[in-house]
ROSE-4610 file (N, C-alpha, C; in Angstrom, 1 decimal, always signed):
// ROSE-4610
residu = [M/M/M/I/I/I/S/S/S/K/K/K/V/V/V/I/I/I/N/N/N/I/I/I/D/D/D/A/A/A/E/E/E/I/I/I/M/M/M/S/S/S/G/G/G/A/A/A/P/P/P/V/V/V/F/F/F/A/A/A/G/G/G/S/S/S/R/R/R/V/V/V/T/T/T/I/I/I/K/K/K/T/T/T/F/F/F/F/F/F/D/D/D/Y/Y/Y/L/L/L/E/E/E/Q/Q/Q/G/G/G/H/H/H/S/S/S/I/I/I/E/E/E/D/D/D/F/F/F/L/L/L/E/E/E/G/G/G/F/F/F/P/P/P/S/S/S/V/V/V/S/S/S/R/R/R/E/E/E/Q/Q/Q/V/V/V/L/L/L/N/N/N/L/L/L/L/L/L/D/D/D/L/L/L/A/A/A/R/R/R/Q/Q/Q/T/T/T/L/L/L/T/T/T/C/C/C/K/K/K/E/E/E/K/K/K/L/L/L/S/S/S/M/M/M/I/I/I/Y/Y/Y/E/E/E/D/D/D/I/I/I/V/V/V/R/R/R]
num = [1/1/1/2/2/2/3/3/3/4/4/4/5/5/5/6/6/6/7/7/7/8/8/8/9/9/9/10/10/10/11/11/11/12/12/12/13/13/13/14/14/14/15/15/15/16/16/16/17/17/17/18/18/18/19/19/19/20/20/20/21/21/21/22/22/22/23/23/23/24/24/24/25/25/25/26/26/26/27/27/27/28/28/28/29/29/29/30/30/30/31/31/31/32/32/32/33/33/33/34/34/34/35/35/35/36/36/36/37/37/37/38/38/38/39/39/39/40/40/40/41/41/41/42/42/42/43/43/43/44/44/44/45/45/45/46/46/46/47/47/47/48/48/48/49/49/49/50/50/50/51/51/51/52/52/52/53/53/53/54/54/54/55/55/55/56/56/56/57/57/57/58/58/58/59/59/59/60/60/60/61/61/61/62/62/62/63/63/63/64/64/64/65/65/65/66/66/66/67/67/67/68/68/68/69/69/69/70/70/70/71/71/71/72/72/72/73/73/73/74/74/74/75/75/75/76/76/76/77/77/77/78/78/78/79/79/79/80/80/80]
x = [+0.8/+0.0/+0.9/+1.9/+2.6/+3.3/+3.8/+4.5/+3.5/+2.2/+1.3/+0.9/+1.3/+1.0/+2.2/+3.3/+4.5/+5.7/+6.5/+7.7/+8.8/+10.0/+11.1/+12.2/+12.7/+13.7/+14.6/+15.9/+16.8/+16.7/+16.2/+16.1/+14.8/+13.8/+12.5/+12.4/+12.3/+12.1/+13.2/+14.4/+15.6/+15.4/+14.6/+14.4/+13.3/+12.6/+11.5/+10.4/+9.7/+8.6/+7.5/+7.1/+6.1/+5.0/+3.8/+2.8/+3.3/+3.2/+3.7/+3.1/+4.0/+3.6/+3.5/+3.9/+3.8/+5.1/+5.1/+6.2/+5.6/+4.4/+3.7/+4.2/+4.8/+5.3/+4.2/+4.5/+3.5/+3.4/+4.4/+4.4/+3.4/+3.4/+2.4/+1.0/+0.7/-0.7/-1.0/-0.1/-0.3/-0.3/+0.5/+0.5/-0.9/-1.5/-2.8/-3.9/-3.8/-4.7/-4.5/-3.3/-2.9/-3.5/-3.5/-4.0/-5.5/-6.2/-7.6/-8.3/-7.5/-8.0/-8.6/-9.5/-10.1/-9.3/-9.6/-9.0/-9.4/-10.7/-11.2/-10.3/-10.0/-9.2/-7.8/-7.3/-5.9/-6.0/-7.0/-7.1/-7.4/-8.1/-8.3/-7.0/-6.2/-5.0/-3.9/-4.0/-3.0/-3.6/-4.0/-4.8/-3.9/-2.6/-1.8/-1.9/-2.5/-2.7/-4.2/-4.3/-5.7/-6.3/-7.6/-8.3/-7.9/-7.8/-7.3/-6.0/-5.1/-3.7/-3.9/-4.7/-4.8/-5.5/-6.5/-7.2/-6.2/-5.4/-4.5/-3.4/-3.0/-2.0/-2.5/-3.7/-4.4/-4.5/-4.8/-4.9/-3.6/-2.6/-1.2/-0.8/-1.1/-0.8/-1.6/-2.9/-3.7/-3.1/-2.7/-2.1/-0.8/+0.0/+1.3/+1.1/+0.2/+0.1/-0.8/-1.5/-2.3/-1.7/-0.5/+0.1/+1.4/+1.4/+2.5/+3.8/+3.8/+5.0/+5.6/+4.7/+5.2/+5.6/+4.9/+5.2/+6.5/+6.8/+8.0/+9.2/+9.1/+10.2/+10.6/+9.6/+9.9/+10.3/+9.6/+9.8/+10.0/+11.2/+11.5/+11.3/+11.6/+11.6/+10.2/+9.1/+7.8/+7.0/+7.5/+6.7/+7.4/+6.6/+7.0/+6.4]
y = [-1.2/+0.0/+1.3/+1.3/+2.5/+3.0/+2.0/+2.4/+3.0/+2.8/+3.4/+4.8/+5.1/+6.4/+7.4/+6.9/+7.7/+7.2/+8.1/+7.8/+8.7/+8.1/+8.9/+8.5/+9.5/+9.3/+10.6/+10.4/+11.6/+12.4/+11.9/+12.6/+13.4/+13.2/+13.9/+14.8/+16.1/+17.0/+16.8/+16.6/+16.4/+15.4/+14.3/+13.2/+13.4/+14.5/+14.7/+13.7/+13.2/+12.3/+13.0/+12.3/+12.8/+11.8/+12.2/+11.3/+10.5/+9.2/+8.4/+8.9/+8.9/+9.3/+10.8/+11.6/+13.0/+13.7/+15.0/+15.8/+16.6/+16.2/+16.9/+16.3/+17.1/+16.6/+16.3/+15.4/+15.1/+16.3/+17.0/+18.2/+19.2/+19.3/+20.3/+19.9/+18.7/+18.2/+18.7/+18.4/+18.7/+20.2/+21.0/+22.4/+22.9/+22.3/+22.7/+22.5/+21.4/+21.1/+22.1/+22.3/+23.2/+24.7/+25.1/+26.4/+26.5/+25.4/+25.3/+24.9/+24.5/+24.1/+22.6/+22.3/+21.0/+20.0/+18.7/+17.7/+18.1/+18.5/+18.8/+20.0/+21.0/+22.1/+21.6/+20.7/+20.1/+19.3/+18.5/+17.7/+18.5/+19.6/+20.5/+21.2/+21.5/+22.2/+21.3/+20.0/+19.0/+17.8/+17.9/+16.8/+15.5/+15.6/+14.4/+13.5/+14.0/+13.2/+12.7/+11.4/+10.9/+10.9/+10.9/+10.9/+9.6/+8.5/+7.3/+7.4/+8.1/+8.3/+9.1/+10.2/+11.0/+10.2/+9.5/+8.7/+7.6/+7.0/+6.0/+6.7/+7.9/+8.6/+8.9/+9.3/+9.6/+8.4/+7.3/+6.0/+5.5/+5.7/+5.4/+6.2/+7.5/+8.4/+7.9/+7.6/+7.1/+5.8/+4.9/+3.6/+3.9/+4.8/+5.1/+5.8/+6.7/+7.6/+6.9/+5.8/+5.2/+3.8/+3.5/+2.2/+2.5/+2.1/+2.4/+1.9/+0.7/+0.1/+0.9/+1.3/+2.1/+3.5/+4.1/+5.4/+5.4/+4.3/+4.3/+4.2/+3.6/+3.6/+5.0/+5.9/+7.2/+8.1/+8.0/+8.9/+8.1/+7.6/+6.8/+7.5/+8.8/+9.6/+9.9/+9.7/+10.0/+8.8/+7.6/+6.4/+5.8/+5.7/+5.2/+3.9]
z = [+0.0/+0.0/+0.0/+0.8/+1.0/-0.3/-1.1/-2.3/-3.4/-3.2/-4.1/-3.6/-2.4/-1.7/-1.7/-1.2/-1.0/-1.8/-2.3/-3.0/-2.4/-2.2/-1.8/-2.8/-3.5/-4.5/-4.5/-4.4/-4.4/-5.6/-6.7/-8.0/-8.1/-7.1/-7.1/-5.9/-6.1/-5.0/-3.9/-4.3/-3.4/-2.4/-2.7/-1.8/-0.8/-0.8/+0.1/-0.2/+0.7/+0.5/-0.4/-1.5/-2.4/-2.6/-3.1/-3.5/-4.7/-4.7/-5.7/-7.1/-8.1/-9.4/-9.6/-8.6/-8.7/-8.1/-8.1/-7.5/-6.3/-5.9/-4.8/-3.5/-2.6/-1.4/-0.4/+0.5/+1.6/+2.5/+2.7/+3.5/+2.9/+1.6/+1.0/+1.4/+1.4/+1.8/+3.2/+4.1/+5.5/+5.7/+5.0/+5.0/+4.6/+3.6/+3.1/+4.3/+4.9/+6.0/+7.2/+7.5/+8.6/+8.3/+7.1/+6.7/+6.6/+6.9/+6.9/+5.6/+4.6/+3.4/+3.5/+2.7/+2.7/+1.8/+1.9/+1.0/-0.4/-0.6/-1.9/-2.5/-1.7/-2.2/-2.7/-1.9/-2.2/-3.5/-3.6/-4.8/-6.1/-5.9/-7.1/-7.5/-6.5/-6.8/-7.3/-7.0/-7.3/-8.0/-9.2/-9.9/-10.1/-9.9/-10.1/-8.8/-7.8/-6.6/-6.5/-6.3/-6.2/-4.8/-4.8/-3.5/-2.7/-3.4/-2.8/-2.1/-2.8/-2.2/-0.9/-0.9/+0.3/+1.4/+1.1/+2.2/+2.7/+1.8/+2.3/+3.2/+2.8/+3.6/+5.0/+5.1/+6.4/+7.2/+6.5/+7.2/+7.8/+7.0/+7.4/+8.6/+8.6/+9.7/+10.9/+10.8/+11.9/+12.5/+11.6/+12.1/+12.8/+12.3/+13.0/+14.3/+14.3/+15.5/+16.6/+16.3/+17.3/+17.7/+17.2/+17.6/+18.4/+19.6/+20.5/+19.9/+19.4/+18.8/+17.7/+16.7/+15.6/+16.1/+17.0/+17.4/+18.2/+18.9/+19.7/+18.8/+17.6/+16.7/+16.2/+16.2/+15.7/+16.8/+18.0/+19.1/+20.4/+20.5/+21.6/+23.0/+23.0/+24.2/+24.7/+23.9/+24.4/+24.8/+24.5/+24.8/+26.1/+27.1/+28.4/+28.8]
């Protein structure tokens, strides 16, 4: 699943994580949400990203942030 959502390649956007098949960074998506834009706004602005990719990214974030084991691999200092 993740390879259909995220791509990391040193030749694309200097290795920043992007939506697979595009040059749109994952950070751009979260910046849009942080600024109060909707998923619809994002998809309209970046047609190379599919709704399925966005929903899978959010599911991946949910799975990571709600699983103690996965979260501890990222932030060892906050899991006690």
